[in-house]
Each structure stands twice: as C-alpha cells, then as structure tokens.
N, C-alpha and C positions, 0 to 999 in steps of 0.2 A: 831635359835635365841639364844639357850643355849650357843652355841660356842661363839657368839658375847658377851653375858653376861659374860662368863668366861674370855674372853680377857680383858674386862674392869676391872674385879676383879683383874687380875694379874697386870694390869697397876696401879691400886690403891695401891697394895702391894708394887710395885717397887718405887712409887713416893708419898708415903703418906706424906712425908715432904713438898711436893710442893702443892698438891691440892686434894680435894675430887673429884675424876674423875666422880663418879656417879652423883653428884650434878651438875658438870660442863656439863656432857652429857645431863642431863635433861634440863638445861638452854638453851643449844644450840639447842636441838631438838624442844623445845617449843618457841624458838625465843624471849626469854624474858630476855636477858642479859641487866641489867639495867645500865644506865648512868644518872647522875644528870640532863642532858638536853634531854634525849630521852624517858622519860616515856610517855605512850600513853595517849592522851587526846581525841581521836576520837574513838567513839564506834566501828567502823568497824575495827580499827587497834588494839584493845585490845586483848591480848592473855593471857589466864589463864595458870599459871605455874602448871604443873601436875607432877605425878610420872614418872620416866624415863621408866618404863615398858610400858607406853603408846606409846613408840616409836616402839615397836615390829611390829605392823601391818604395819607401814610405811616402815620399812626396808625390810619386806617380799615383799611388793609391789615394792620397789625400785629395789631390786635385780632382780625380775622377769621382771620388766620393762626394766632394763638394758640388760638382756639377749635377750628380744624381739628385742630391738633396734639394738643390735650388731649382731643378727642373720638375720636381715632383711637388705639386701643390699641397699634398698632405704632409710634407716634411720641409717646410720653408726655413727651418732653423739652420744657422751656420754649421757647416761641417767641421770647421776648426774648433768649435766648442761642443761638439757631439762626440762622445767616446765610443769605443767598440761595443759597448753594451746598450747603445741607444740613449744614454742619459744626456739630456740637453742642459748645459750649464748656463743658466740665465741669472745667476746670483753671484755677485762678486764681493768679497770682503777685502777691504784695503786697510792695512795697518798704517797709521799716520806717524807713529812714534814708538820707540822702544821704552821710553821713559814713563814712569808712573809715580804718583804721589802716595800710593799705598804699597804694601809688601805682602799681598795675600799668600797664605801658605801653599795653596794648591797651584799657584801661578808662578811664583818666583822663589828660587832657592833661598834659603836663609842667608847664605853668604852673598847674595846679590848676583848680578850678571854683568859680564863685560859688555859695555855698550859699543855699538858700531860707531866709528868716527863719523862726524857729521857729513863730511864730503862723500861718504859711501852710502848715505841714505838717499831715498828718492827726493828730489826737489819738488816744489809745487807744480812746476810745469810738467815734470815727468809723471807725477801722479795723474794729472789731468789728461795728458796724452794717452796714457794707458787706459784710463777710464773711458775716454772717447772711443778708443779702438774696440774695447770690449762691448760697449753699448752699440756701436755700429754692427757688431756681429750678433746681437740678440740679447745681451744682458739688460734686464729691465729693473734690477734691484741692486743697489750698492749699499753696503754697510761699512761704516768707518769705525775702526777699532784701534787698539793700541797694544801694549802700554795703555795710557789714558789719553784718548784722542783730544779731550778738551783742554789739555795743557799745550797743545800745538798752537802757536800764536796766530797762524793764518787759517784755522779751522773754519771760521765763518766765510772767508773768501773761497775756500775749497768747496764748501756746500753751495754757495751762491753760483759758482761756475758749473758745478755738477747739475744744478737745477736747469741750466740752459741746454743740456744735452737732449736732443730730440729722441724719444724712445725710452728714456729712463723714467720709469713710473714711480719708483720708491727710493728715497734716501733715508737710511736708518743709521743709528749710532748706538754703540754699546759703551756705557760709561760707568765709572764707579760712583758717580753722583756728587762728588765733592765740590765741583764747581758748577753744577747744573743749575741750581736756583738762580745764580747770578747771570748766567749766560743764556738761559732758555728763551727769553723774549727775542734776543737777537738771532738765536738759532732758528726759531720758528719763522722769523722774518726772512732769513736766508733761504728757507725752503726745507727744513727738516721735517720728515713725515712721521717717523717712528722712533721710539726710545726704549732701550733695554737698560735697566739699572741693576748693578750687582749689589746684593745685600744678603749676607750669609747668616746673620743673627739679628734678633730683635732685642737682645740683651746688650746694652752698651759695653759692658766690661768684656763680654765674650766677643763682640764685634772687634774690639781693639786687640784682643788676643789673636784672632784669625788674620786680621789685616796688618798687624804689628804697628798700627798708628791710631791716633784719635780721629774722630770725624763722624760718629754715628748720627748725630743730630743734623749735620750738614746733608747727609744722604737722605734722611727722612724729609728734610725740607725740600730737597730736590724732587722727591717722589710727589709730595703734596703740590709743588709748583707745577709739575707736569700735568697732574689731574686738573688743577685750576685753569690751566691754559688749554684744556680741551683734548689732550691726548687720550685716546681711548681705543684699546686698553693701553695702560702703562705696564710694560712687562718688567717683572722683577726676577732676576736670575739668582737662584740660591743653590750653591754646590753643597750637597749633603754628605757629611763625613761622620762615620760612626764614632761615638765617643766624644763628639764635639758639638754638633748641632742637630742630630736626628731627633732629639727630644723636643724640638721646636716646630715640627711639621704641622701640628694642629694649630699652633699660633699663627703660622704663615697662612694657612687656609682660612682662618678666621678673618684675616685682613680683607679677604675678597667679599665679605658679607656686605659691607657698606661702601666699598671703594671699587671703581672700575679697573681693578688690577688683574693682570694675568701672572700669577706666581708660577714660576717654572723651576721645578726641582730637577737638578742636574746630577746625574750619577758621577761620582768622583772618578776622574780619568787620569791615566799615567802620562806624565811628561817629565823631561829631565829635571831633576833636582827637587821634585815635590814629594818624595818619599812615599809614593803610592804603594799600597799593598791591598790584596783582595779583602782582608779583614776590615779595612776601613771603608770599603764601598758598601753603600746601602742600595740594594737593587730597587728598580721600579716596582716590582711586584710587592716587595716588603713595604715600601712606602704607601702604595695603594691600599694594601690590606689594613695598615694602621689607620689611615684616614677613613676608610669605610667603617671601621669600628665606631667612629664618632658620627659619621654621616653615611648611613647605609644606602641612602638614595642618591649617592654620587653618580651622576650620569655622564657617559661618554659623549663628547661633542664631535660632530663630523668635521674633518679638516681637509685641506687640499692634499693632492698626491705627493707633493714635494715638501710638505711641512715636516719639521723635525720633531715637534712636540706632540705627544699624545695628550689631548685636552679633555678635561672633565669639569663639571659644574655642579655645585650644590644647589638644589632647587631653591629659588628665592634670593640667591646671592647675586649681587651686582657683577662681581667679577668671576674669574674661573682659575683653574689650576692646570698646569701642564707638567709633563715629565719628559726629560731628554734622556733617552735610554741607550746611549751610545755603546755601553758596555754589555748590558744584559740582553737587549733586543735591538741590534743595530739596524739602521735604516739606509744602508749603503745603496740598496737597489733603486732608491728614488732620489739619490743625492744629486743636487743641481748646483753645488757650491764650488767655487774656486777661491783661493786666497793669494793675496800679494802681501808679502812681508814689508816692513818699513825699509829694509835695505834692498827691496826690489826683486825678491825671489818669488817665483810662482810655485805654490804648493797645490797640487790637485787633490790631495787628501790630507786632512788634519793630522792623521796618525801615520802618514807615510814620511819617510826620511829622504826621499829624492826631491831635488829642487832644481829649478832652472832660473838663472839670473837674467831677468828681463832688463834690469838696470844696465848690465854690461852690454847687452845687445843694443839697447837704446843709445848708449854712449859711443858705440862703435860706428854710428851713423846708418844703421839698418833702416830700410824702408818699412812702411806699414805692412806690405806683403810679406817681407822677410820675417818680421815680428810675428805675423799670423802663422806662418809656416812653423816657427819654433813653438808657439803656443799650441798649435794643433798637434805637433809631435808629442808634447807633454801630456795633453788631454788624452791622446790616443793610447798612452801607456798606463792610464789610470786603471787600477785593478778592480775586479768585480766587487770586492769588499775588503775591509781592513783585516788584519791578521788575527784578531781576537785579543781580548784584554791581557791574557797571560803572555802572549808573544809580544804585544805592544810594550808591555812593562819591561821587557828585556831588550828592546830596540833602542838605538840612539836616536834622539829627536831633539828639537829645540825645546827649551823651557817655554811654557805657554806665553809668557810675556814677550818673547821674541817671535812668536807666530802671529799673535793678534786674535786668537779665538776663532 
C-alpha cells in the first residue's frame, strides 16, 4: 500500500496545477463526488466522506480478490468489474451528449436542464480511452446513449474506433430515431450492430404531446430503414404511462405481426423532474393481462441470464414483445450494466445517486491501474438491489437525460 501511496504523491507533484489528487482519490473511493442534483436524500444511500487512508484495506482486498479470480479458471472475469455479489459487469453504457432534439416528458423536466459546459464533458479521446480500459477488463458490449447520441458530430468516428477494440462483440445505440434514416447507412458501415429506437405513441398528435416536438414520421422512417438494412430485431422502446398511452398496447403488439420488431414496454420510472407517481405507472402484470385478453396464446421466450426484458411472442408473428419491469419485478440480481455519463461520471446503478468522476481522475494524469482501482472501488460498493420504487421516487438523482438511460 505504501507503493500505491507513493504513486499518488508523485502524481500530485506532477499535476499540482490541476488538482489535489489525494482529495480526489478520497472522493472517488468514498463515492461522494457531489453534484448539485445528486446529493443523497435516502439514508441507505448516504456515504460519509472519510480520509483517503481508509481506502487501504479495500485495495488490499481488491488485489487479492483479483488474483484469486484470475488464477481460477472458472472465474476469469476481471475482479475490478465484479461486485461483492458476484455480478460481472460486461455491459457498458456511455452517454455521448446531454443534448437532445426532443423533450420527452419522462426524460426531461418541462423547464429543461442546465447543460454541462463543453469543457467538462468527455472528449472523444477520453471516451475511447475509457472504453478501451473497460473492454480490456471484460466488457464485451457497449451501448451509446444520450441525450440523443446521433446529434454528436463525431458519432461515426467513435463507432469506427470502438469497432477496432479486440474483445468488444457488440456496439449498440439507443436513439430517438429523428436522424436515423439519414445516418443509418454510415452507421452500419462504421460497425453498428444493434439499434433501440424510442417511440411512445403511434398517434402523431399524441407523439408530439409526449415528446413536445414534431417528428413522428421521421421516427417511423428510421424504423423502416433499420428493417430494410437488415437489423433484426429492431428494438422499439415504449415507456407506458397511465392516462397517456396505455390504450395503445395492442396497437404496438400488432406491429410485430408483419415486421421483425421487438417492442419493449418499459414501466414508468422515477427520475428528477419527470413528475413520477405510482398512479401513472402501468405494471408489467397489468400490461401482460391486457395483451393476453387479445392474444391468449402469447408465449414466453427464453432469454439470457442478464437480459433485462421478459420476452413474449404471439404465435405466427414475425416479431416479439418485451417488458422492462424495473419497478414491479426488479432484475438487480442479474445486473451486468455500468454507466458513464456524458460528463464522465461512473454510475454503477441507474437508480443510485452516488457517482465517481472518471473524467477528473483521467485529467489528473492517473495511470490505467489507478483508474481501475477507483472503478473497482465503485463497483465494489454496488448494492444488492435498488431501494424500491417508492424510496427511489423520494431520492435525489439526475434527470434521465443527464444519465443516458
């Protein structure tokens, strides 16, 4: 541990004009990097800021744990990305921007959000450096999110560079579809494997009400273009909100009859500024019951252990439907996902309000090993499960648009 401490002292000497690395290290290890909208309000999630020397026992455990995992052929996955409950985090979601050309009610507060200054967002080289590091440790799937990732000017370059990473099997993107039809040929050439497109209504006027902008036909054009170019399935994400679009469930399912779509119904989730309440949430079971009234032979489809969606299929239909049941039936026990926000913060849980600024660590001149130690400390603090929808609704967290989904 003395060697580690010496390393940090040398870093401080070399970069004293940038940051007090000791304080930064303490902040990162204790998971208490403060943002004006992420201070803890839920007792279970409060973390006391302590002296950086408290990290010593963790790193001793981390290194020995890493050696055990890598010496055991049955557990070859990186210790830094394995939490205390044995969950291996092989899926990384990177937000490329906080900006969006829509204003979806469940994602962005009506008054908008204060955007992070450009210089405090991750640069292209920083995005790629972090991606490389995570892939070297076992991440095999990266999803690019936003905001709206397709409005970032260098999104094609980022995908092309990610495609070069050895060990990365899947590059996916979640988009609102507004620019998809125009960009999709180049996206596919760059190496994009999977597409999720957000669409919350099949009624143009209602679509405009939900997203506070026009553009329904552009989104539908993007979906058709993805099918035309051979993406199968094309995933369509629909956040279901009572009194708004739950009456369209059957219409969305009917889309899967002739098209290779996977329509994914997402339970309405609480985030800052989206005015969530329990009465607006339509549960998975309620949605399933309503669909089965129309299609009694709706069949469950077997999925992988870490898949978030419960998948069903109507006999004879080309596509299928899924349910993201984060609120009524959480899937925390099989979670394999980590998130990096556009401003470089690592979130180990979508609903957690503790963050670690990897951007600040990068810009302090930290080595890959030091970055991994900080990442490992954050992953090691990941809780067994989220606090439950009622507690989450009372906790301070970022608006969805500033997380990246």
